[in-house]
TIMAR-11500 format. One record per residue (C-alpha): residue in one letter; x, y, z. Coordinates in steps of 0.001 Angstrom, whole numbers, plus 500000, padded with zeros to 6 digits. Each point is the difference from the previous one (the first is absolute). Example, Ala and Ser with C-alpha at 12.3 -4.5 7.8 and 13.67 -1.06 7.14 Angstrom:
REM residues 2
A512300495500507800 S501370503440499340 
//
This chain:
REM residues 457
M795367974590504690 R502868497535499788 K500427496561501603 L502746499405502553 W501038497185502328 L499256500275503708 A501977497875502467 L498170497437502115 C502177499364503046 L499768496748501886 S501402501533503148 A499947503494501423 W502112502054497603 G501851496824498958 S500568498145496720 C497309500514497400 L498031498384497202 P498352502120497273 V496322500895499988 F498318501895497190 G498626503500500699 Q499304503388498463 V501871503216500660 G498876503483499042 S502336502776498946 T498601502774502234 E500850500684503650 K497176499798502590 D499823500439503787 S498070496725500405 L499529496928497849 T497142497565499494 I501107496387500238 T497675497220498879 G500843496372500469 R498887496501500782 L500999497003502075 V500641496702498191 W500334496559501586 Q502954498001498735 E498239496682500503 T496675498841498606 G496963499218502091 V500327502916502430 T496847502105500220 G499503503478501389 F502690502509500966 P501383501752503085 E497690502878500864 E502688502567500704 L503339501163498673 K502681501556502210 I502023502855498505 T503271500941501692 P501741503233498901 K503784499704499970 G501572502349502518 A496713501714500918 S499273500848503616 E496246499350499816 G500433496249499489 A497840497501498142 F496363500389498981 T497438497723498364 A497758499933496938 P497055497718499125 V500127497201497453 D496756499044498228 S498638496489499513 L501829499669496664 G503351500902501526 R500086503531498576 F501178503119501804 E500544503687499273 L502382502338501831 S500686503709499926 L503631500478501089 A502361502927500288 R503296499681498208 G502439497789501828 Q500899496362500599 Y497526497466501399 L499742496363500953 L496651498280499287 Q499015496753501697 P496874498285501436 S499057501293503458 L499676496408501225 Y501967496921499050 Y497101497602500191 H496943499506497802 W496737498173500667 M498059497995497414 G496959498956502015 E501392497682502666 Q503334499585498188 W502937502164501012 L503008500949497868 R503269501625501053 I501333502634497581 N503749500015499368 E501003503405501348 K503471499864498423 K498488499920496515 A496790502009500421 Q501704503405499916 L500027502661497319 A502434502941500101 L498886503158498185 D502253502901499088 L497675502881499134 R502563502774500011 T499880500268496201 S496984497842499034 S496263500645499643 E496699498067499593 L501430496530500486 E498195496711499583 V501612497303502114 V499587496314500879 L500785498524503409 P500395496185499835 L499028497938503054 D501655496698500838 T499238497714502944 I501996497997502562 G499135496456501018 W499262499214503646 P502949498922502173 K500484496250499791 M498782498124503068 P502591497826501780 E499645496314499222 G499488497245502539 P497772499590503063 G498753502940502032 L502380501588502476 F497862498994502992 T499633496398498822 R503751499335499787 K500338499731503769 E503276501863499958 A501268503262501436 I499016503197498206 D502819501500497948 P499727503805500433 A501858500735496752 T497539497868498017 V497025501747501591 D501489503446499412 A500719499254496337 F496454498738499429 I498407503082501559 Q502332502593498482 T499704498596496466 R496228500270500130 M500046503390501680 A501981501282497021 F497680498330497499 F496788501286501605 K501480503392500947 I499218499544503709 P501898502632502048 G499920498258503401 V499349496557501494 S500007498632503534 L500030496195500432 C500029497346502723 L500120496211499549 I498790497444502550 Q501305496445499969 E499539497144502481 G497922502278502184 E502624502743500273 I500726503310498317 V503198499042498163 Y500681502937497687 C498908503634499808 Q501336502536497533 T499173503426498614 Y500673501194496467 G499943503235498039 S498791503444500946 V497079501552501850 R499240502150496947 M501004499710496349 G503042502160499315 D500602500519503732 S503258499051501692 R498215498895503197 K500081496217500222 V497320497681501322 T501094498838503474 E498689497762502768 Q498126503007501373 S498277500902496712 L496197499960500238 F498044498766496979 E496248500214499501 A498691496444500435 G496546500685498574 S497438497258500546 I502339497936502172 T498555502352502624 K496816497913499770 L501803496864501187 V501499501849502973 F496557501369500885 A498407496551499594 F502439498670502609 A498831502719502415 A496362499153499276 M500632496318500773 R501636500980503294 L496822501875500952 Y497968496986498874 E502009497813502375 K499303502426502837 G496265499741499378 L499679503625498929 L499216499226496353 D497561497364498758 L501026499045496464 D496416499111499079 K498050502788501670 P498658502606497548 L502197503083500124 V496928502220499982 D499249498683503491 Y503308501461501151 Q499900503190497958 P497872500982496987 H501752501262496882 P498681503488499187 E500827499842496265 I498423496679498992 D496503500249498515 D499299496305499575 E498042497756502384 R502183497013499056 Y502928501439501945 K498248499165503274 T501223496393499643 M503652501001499477 T502408498530502584 A503680500286500886 R500538496622498348 H498560501362496773 V502245503054500141 L503222498140500799 S499413497436497220 H498867502618497436 Q496367498952499863 S498502503234501354 G498211500998496800 M501651503423500001 A501983501248497029 N503678500577500684 W499385503761500291 P496302500599499203 R498785503007498075 K497478502007501978 D496868501604498657 E499037503659500415 A498814499285503533 G503345498439500949 K498577496455500026 F500885496798498168 K498566496528499475 L501569496564500198 K501082498051496925 F498568496746501365 A498532498517503157 P502670499440502700 G501371496475500137 T498831498974496535 Q503190500573497973 Y503524501432499989 G500555503733499542 Y503175501749501167 S499247503066502119 G502217502466501828 K496935502005501025 A498619496979501859 Y503224499752502013 E499596503644500950 Y496478499258501210 L501267497179502179 K502695502358501308 E497332502423501219 V498135497109501626 L503111498940501922 V500658503574501091 G496441500169501301 I500215496621501759 T503258500766501790 G499704503756500498 K503594500261498754 S501564501603496926 I500956497647497192 N503652500946500495 R499783498853503615 I498186496799498999 L502733499142497496 E502674500818502566 E498428497855502726 E498815497094497846 V502785499692497421 L503183501953500630 T500414499427503739 P499053496291500202 L502157499157496980 G502887502288501029 L499859501988496757 T501421503441499314 D500247502154496866 M496354499638499047 H498267503341499470 F496331500428499116 R499849503787499702 G502399502811499170 D502633500647502653 A503569501197500504 A501463496592499077 I498298500074496595 E501132503582499457 Q503595498872500605 Y500072496513498493 G497057499909497585 V500724498777496457 H498615501596496825 G497789497906497759 H500207500154496199 K497170500014497465 K500966499762496342 G503553500773501043 V499036503240501771 P500645500332503772 T497078500709502312 E500190501792503320 V500452498162503293 Y496508499420501381 L499093501177503495 A496620498394500630 P497839502349502108 R498370497003501711 P500462496218500043 M498153498202497213 V500041496263500641 A499514499350496295 Y503352501447498894 T501990502565502084 L502643497733501598 Q503570501179499379 T502674497619501165 T503460498490499585 H500858496616498522 Q501180498692503368 A496812500998501830 L497848498380497314 A502168496868500040 A499639499784503789 F496205500201499625 T500106497291497320 L502090497764502246 A497514500508502843 L497192498812497722 M502052497003498900 Q500694499063503615 H496378500643501072 K500947502578502590 G497545502318501733 L496856497947499296 K498674496647501166 P500392497016497631 A496247499846499439 T499936503704499097 Y502806499535497492 E498126497058498513 E496898502164499570 M501985502908498577 F501915497892497484 R497245497731498721 P498361500979496675 H496854502086500321 S499602501371496475 Q501444499563496529 R500943502495497318 A499181499375496334 D503623498986499269 G499887497273502660 T501829501929502710 R498353499393503349 W499735502267503023 G500019499295503689 L499356502762502519 G502328502699498709 V502404497560498350 R500480498927496362 I500235496220499444 E501464498584496793 E500948496601498587 T503687499725499014 P502316497165498872 V501248499779503595 G496611499994501708 L497849502860501229 S501346503503500414 Y498614502673502288 G500483503729499850 H498854503311498588 S501176502465497382 G499789503767500038 S500031502921497596 T499272503693500328 G499090502809497656 R503363501629500695 G501961497239498270 F500827497297502555 I499692496215499611 S500658497558502830 N499491496350500783 L500004497696503013 V499964496254499331 Y500808496901501987 Y499927496291499234 P499271497967503167 D501061496669498509 L503466501465499301 E500173502136503150 A501059502752497619 G498769503338498756 Y500919503499498934 V499001503637500220 I500866502553497356 L499309503735499880 T500506502001496802 N499545503691499225 S498740499628496428 Q496763498918498384 M502164497624497941 G501023498198503194 G497079497633499599 W501828498046497310 L502953499457502297 S498137499508503267 L497895496973499139 P500195498219496638 L503773500169499600 L501266499927503568 G497429497395501034 A500868497789497028 W503703500219500754 L499599499233503712 V497643497021499769 G500008499027496324 E496457501159499245 
//
């Protein structure tokens, strides 16, 4: 068997550098390709878990193959031309995240006359986009420049491979700029528009908490009355739950796991006694939902309509699957792969809200201006009730954080279908923002980077 040079192309079917391989002299219908990934820089650990193989000119499109923990892979390919590249252009090392340079991490194979090749695919990385210098955009006390905002968002969308973003900025107590970017689905020509509905995830909890506080004001809900006195929970097998209150639920002190695992009898126990520590729980919010339905004799959709949407004049908020979501729903993306538009069969106050950037900004502005609730109720809702291990505090349904410009209030959201969203406002600046993204990578853009740029965090 003789040694030959195989071309390593740095772009699809473009200019090439040589890579060493082996070529047999006999013709075969399929070939076995072995290879490995190699990082160009030192200190990088681990490897992408999957390789994408794209046949040139084939109708069936790309497919994937696994990569082991040492960066090795093996492929059985029919004769033809192929492009090899990582399936994803990001790589995690614990909490650290690296962006792979897609223009260099490509290997073109011409197997029309070759056999049993051993190949190497080098991986290079790209540094994060440089943050603009100077004070935060909100702290400059000057008009928002749309072109500057657009450039900031679009640069980071490209870096993080986020297909679509919907954004609104609030300044001096007014919504001053809203814009949509990208597409509703990766590779789709349909653009994100003002009507596009994104999954808002756990921001639903803040909207529901507002409704609960409205019922508290009306005397229908006692924040400190045990929920079991309103309605027992049929799945909890733990006497400690009999002290659980609405206040505990709204401030994430219920003792329930986020989504508890049930035993063979369909029961579960608490993680701790209610009111004794912080523990985030979507299941607890669903329990409180059922209590409010029982108290009012109304569906949760009607409660949300009457206690949130109508008094605040909000539209384009949907808590279960409907015709609007079928028409305007956006696809999420997990590991770069689109998910289907979700039509929730019933409203889940922990996560099923789908909404537009303008509707969410209008809700944020209502909170900032203390609309729909009495001042004393807002004070109770926004004062700290519990504290997370990282120092983040929680009011009743609202996240409270220390920032360089004073306290911020808000909530973030994510869903298993690949959506990340954030709602934040800074009362001392009379400013805030909402951002909706249709990618699991949107979290990097939605809070640490955008927040730092706006207020200099």
